[in-house]
C-alpha positions in Angstrom: 26.7 -32.8 -11.7 29.0 -29.9 -11.2 29.4 -29.4 -15.0 25.7 -29.4 -15.4 25.2 -26.8 -12.7 27.9 -24.5 -14.3 26.2 -25.0 -17.7 22.8 -24.1 -16.3 24.2 -21.0 -14.6 25.8 -19.9 -17.9 22.5 -20.5 -19.7 20.6 -18.5 -17.0 22.8 -15.4 -17.3 21.5 -14.4 -20.8 17.9 -15.0 -19.5 18.5 -12.6 -16.6 20.2 -10.1 -18.9 17.1 -10.3 -21.2 14.8 -9.7 -18.3 16.8 -6.7 -17.2 16.6 -5.2 -20.7 12.8 -5.7 -20.9 12.2 -4.4 -17.4 14.4 -1.3 -17.9 12.7 -0.2 -21.1 9.1 -1.3 -20.4 9.0 0.6 -17.2 9.8 3.8 -19.1 6.8 3.3 -21.4 4.5 4.0 -18.5 3.1 7.6 -18.8 4.9 10.1 -16.6 8.4 9.7 -15.1 10.2 9.7 -11.7 10.8 13.4 -11.6 7.1 14.2 -12.3 6.0 11.9 -9.5 8.8 13.2 -7.2 7.8 16.9 -7.6 4.1 16.3 -7.6 2.0 19.4 -7.3 5.3 21.5 -7.0 6.4 20.5 -10.5 8.5 23.1 -12.2 10.1 22.6 -15.6 13.4 24.2 -14.6 13.7 22.2 -11.4 12.7 19.1 -13.3 15.6 19.6 -15.8 18.0 20.0 -12.9 16.8 16.8 -11.2 16.9 14.8 -14.5 20.5 15.9 -15.0 21.3 15.0 -11.4 20.0 11.5 -11.8 21.2 11.0 -15.3 17.6 10.8 -16.7 18.5 13.4 -19.4 20.6 10.9 -21.3 19.4 8.6 -24.1 17.8 5.4 -22.7 20.5 3.0 -24.1 23.2 5.1 -22.3 21.1 5.0 -19.1 20.8 1.3 -19.4 24.5 0.7 -19.9 25.3 2.9 -16.9 22.8 1.0 -14.7 24.0 -2.4 -15.9 27.6 -1.5 -15.2 26.7 -0.5 -11.7 24.6 -3.7 -11.1 27.6 -5.8 -12.2 29.6 -4.1 -9.5 26.9 -4.7 -6.9 25.4 -1.2 -7.0 21.7 -1.3 -7.8 21.3 2.4 -7.4 19.5 4.6 -4.9 15.8 5.0 -4.5 14.7 8.4 -5.8 12.1 8.8 -3.0 13.9 7.6 0.1 17.5 8.3 -1.0 18.5 4.9 0.4 20.4 2.2 -1.5 18.1 -0.2 -3.3 19.9 -3.2 -1.9 19.4 -2.0 1.6 15.6 -1.5 1.0 15.1 -4.9 -0.6 17.1 -6.7 2.1 14.8 -5.1 4.7 11.7 -6.3 3.0 12.9 -9.7 1.7 12.5 -11.7 5.0 8.7 -10.9 5.0 8.2 -12.3 1.5 10.4 -15.3 2.1 8.5 -16.1 5.3 5.1 -15.8 3.5 6.4 -18.1 0.7 7.8 -20.7 3.1 4.6 -20.9 5.2 2.4 -21.0 2.1 4.5 -23.7 0.6 4.5 -25.8 3.7 0.7 -25.4 4.0 0.1 -26.4 0.4 2.5 -29.5 0.6 1.1 -30.7 3.9 -2.5 -30.5 2.5 -1.9 -31.5 -1.1 0.4 -34.5 -1.0 -1.5 -36.6 1.6 -4.9 -35.6 0.1 -3.7 -36.5 -3.5 -2.2 -39.8 -2.3 -5.4 -40.8 -0.4 -7.5 -39.8 -3.4 -5.4 -42.0 -5.7 -5.6 -45.0 -3.3 -9.4 -44.6 -2.9 -10.2 -43.8 -6.5 -13.9 -43.0 -7.3 -14.7 -42.9 -3.6 -16.3 -40.1 -1.7 -12.8 -39.1 -0.5 -11.6 -38.9 -4.2 -14.6 -36.8 -5.2 -14.0 -34.5 -2.2 -10.4 -34.0 -3.1 -11.5 -33.2 -6.7 -13.8 -30.6 -5.4 -11.0 -29.0 -3.4 -8.7 -29.0 -6.4 -11.4 -27.4 -8.6 -12.2 -24.7 -6.1 -8.6 -24.1 -5.3 -7.6 -23.3 -8.8 -10.9 -21.4 -9.6 -11.0 -19.0 -6.6 -8.7 -15.9 -7.1 -6.3 -15.6 -4.2 -7.2 -11.9 -3.6 -10.9 -12.8 -3.3 -10.1 -15.7 -0.9 -8.0 -13.3 1.1 -10.9 -10.8 1.4 -13.3 -13.7 2.4 -10.8 -14.8 5.1 -10.6 -11.2 6.5 -14.4 -10.8 6.5 -15.0 -14.1 8.4 -12.0 -14.6 10.7 -11.2 -11.0 11.4 -14.4 -9.0 11.2 -16.9 -11.7 12.1 -15.1 -14.0 14.6 -12.3 -11.6 15.5 -9.9 -14.5 15.8 -7.1 -13.1 13.6 -5.7 -9.7 12.8 -6.9 -8.4 9.4 -3.4 -7.2 8.4 0.0 -5.9 9.4 3.2 -7.7 10.3 5.0 -8.5 13.5 8.5 -9.9 13.3 9.0 -13.5 14.4 12.0 -12.4 16.6 9.8 -9.8 18.4 6.8 -12.0 19.1 6.7 -15.5 17.5 3.0 -16.2 18.4 1.8 -12.9 17.1 3.9 -13.3 13.9 2.2 -16.6 13.2 -1.3 -15.1 13.8 -0.6 -12.4 11.3 0.7 -14.9 8.7 -2.0 -17.5 8.8 -4.6 -15.9 6.5 -2.1 -14.6 4.0 -0.5 -18.0 3.7 -3.8 -19.7 3.2 -4.9 -17.2 0.6 -1.6 -17.6 -1.3 -1.1 -21.3 -0.8 -4.5 -22.7 -1.5 -4.3 -22.5 -5.3 -0.7 -24.0 -5.2 -2.0 -26.8 -3.0 -4.8 -27.6 -5.4 -2.4 -27.9 -8.3 0.0 -30.1 -6.4 -2.9 -32.3 -5.1 -4.1 -32.9 -8.7 -0.6 -33.7 -9.9 0.0 -36.0 -6.9 -3.3 -37.9 -7.6 -2.6 -38.4 -11.3 1.1 -39.3 -10.8 0.2 -41.8 -8.1 -2.5 -43.4 -10.3 0.0 -43.8 -13.1 2.6 -45.4 -10.8 0.1 -47.7 -9.1 -0.7 -49.1 -12.5 2.9 -50.1 -13.3 3.9 -53.7 -13.5 6.5 -53.5 -10.7 3.9 -52.3 -8.3 1.6 -55.2 -9.2 4.5 -57.6 -8.9 5.5 -56.2 -5.4 1.9 -56.5 -4.3 1.7 -60.1 -5.6 4.9 -60.9 -3.6 3.2 -59.8 -0.4 4.8 -56.5 0.2 2.9 -54.6 2.9 0.7 -51.8 1.8 2.7 -49.2 3.9 6.0 -50.2 2.3 4.4 -50.4 -1.2 2.9 -46.9 -0.9 5.8 -45.1 0.7 8.9 -46.9 -0.5 7.8 -47.6 -4.1 4.7 -45.7 -5.3 5.0 -42.3 -3.6 8.8 -42.0 -4.1 8.6 -42.8 -7.8 5.7 -40.3 -8.3 7.7 -37.4 -6.9 9.5 -36.4 -10.2 6.4 -34.7 -11.8 5.3 -33.4 -8.4 8.7 -31.7 -7.9 8.4 -30.2 -11.4 5.0 -28.6 -10.6 6.3 -27.6 -7.2 9.2 -25.6 -8.8 6.8 -23.8 -11.1 4.4 -23.1 -8.3 7.1 -21.5 -6.2 7.5 -19.0 -9.0 3.8 -18.4 -8.7 4.2 -17.8 -5.0 6.7 -15.0 -5.8 4.3 -13.3 -8.3 1.2 -13.9 -6.2 2.7 -12.3 -3.1 2.4 -8.9 -4.8 -1.4 -8.9 -4.4 -1.6 -10.8 -1.1 1.0 -8.5 0.5 -1.1 -5.5 -0.5 -4.4 -6.9 0.8 -2.9 -7.9 4.2 -0.6 -4.9 4.5 2.6 -7.0 4.6 5.8 -5.0 4.1 7.4 -7.4 1.7 8.9 -7.3 -1.8 5.4 -7.4 -3.4 4.1 -4.3 -1.8 7.5 -2.6 -2.3 7.2 -3.3 -6.1 3.7 -1.7 -6.1 5.0 1.3 -4.3 7.9 1.6 -6.8 5.4 1.4 -9.7 3.2 4.1 -8.2 6.2 6.4 -7.5 7.9 5.6 -10.9 10.9 4.7 -8.7 12.9 3.1 -11.6 15.9 1.9 -9.7 13.9 0.3 -6.9 11.5 -1.4 -9.3 14.3 -2.7 -11.5 16.0 -4.2 -8.4 12.8 -6.0 -7.3 12.2 -7.4 -10.8 15.8 -8.7 -11.0 15.5 -10.3 -7.6 12.3 -12.1 -8.5 13.6 -13.2 -11.9 16.9 -14.5 -10.3 14.9 -16.3 -7.6 12.8 -18.1 -10.3 15.9 -19.2 -12.2 17.6 -20.5 -9.0 14.4 -22.4 -8.0 14.3 -24.1 -11.4 18.0 -25.0 -11.1 17.4 -26.5 -7.6 14.5 -28.6 -9.0 16.6 -30.0 -11.8 19.3 -31.0 -9.2 16.7 -32.7 -7.0 15.6 -34.8 -10.1 18.9 -36.7 -9.9 18.3 -37.7 -6.3 14.7 -38.8 -6.9 15.2 -40.7 -10.1 18.4 -42.8 -10.6 17.8 -43.0 -14.3 18.4 -39.2 -14.6 22.1 -38.5 -15.1 23.6 -35.1 -16.0 
């Protein structure tokens, strides 16, 4: 297992390197640059030249990339052009918000999807099964930003039960923190839950049709033990695969949801960096998301070995 983990990390390094190259150069294809956005209406060509020289933006792009890469390898992701704060410091301040949003969204989707998918498989072609199918279809069809707007319109503006946006730290007021995170988590996690539910149902149906399940049923194994000890456990491998992919979706989907609900996380930070042409900050956010996706996939592969004894690395 240790050799496999080391091998996967070595394979992941070129991937992250490739992402850094693409991110660095694609950002600079966007019209305008950092200095133009920084000076705004006070733009002056002479002052712009001075600032470009100060930040090293007057050098060829390959040279700029190599300097930035060298600094990143030493743990220095640069300084934000607009706040003059270290990029690492800014990201670490915003990261807990995004991680909390991801965690609550994931828990919500799992607690809804796996029981619903399991029941739908056990009661195939029943009203429960059809209801679960409708939930899955609606979940993957409704865009998360539109669902977020509907939730705000109903629960905030109409019923006035929940705040429409903003963020309160869990350590300051736990109850208020949960109230602010309910709607964003539902908006972000519903599509993920729909995908997991559909996979759980199909995986369970496949496992329930296996000969060893029929044999266990014929031997008089109780339904509870048959479902939880045999069927559900053996259906988890494809579910975990989808779960790992969907966690990457949560990272990407948080950009829009954080903007709609005014959550000060990595997603909104990335949008601000794009608007301001803050190259260093945006590159740091992209690298963080890419690295997170690679780590999630590595964890999923390791979990395989515990779920399926036939898998050996």
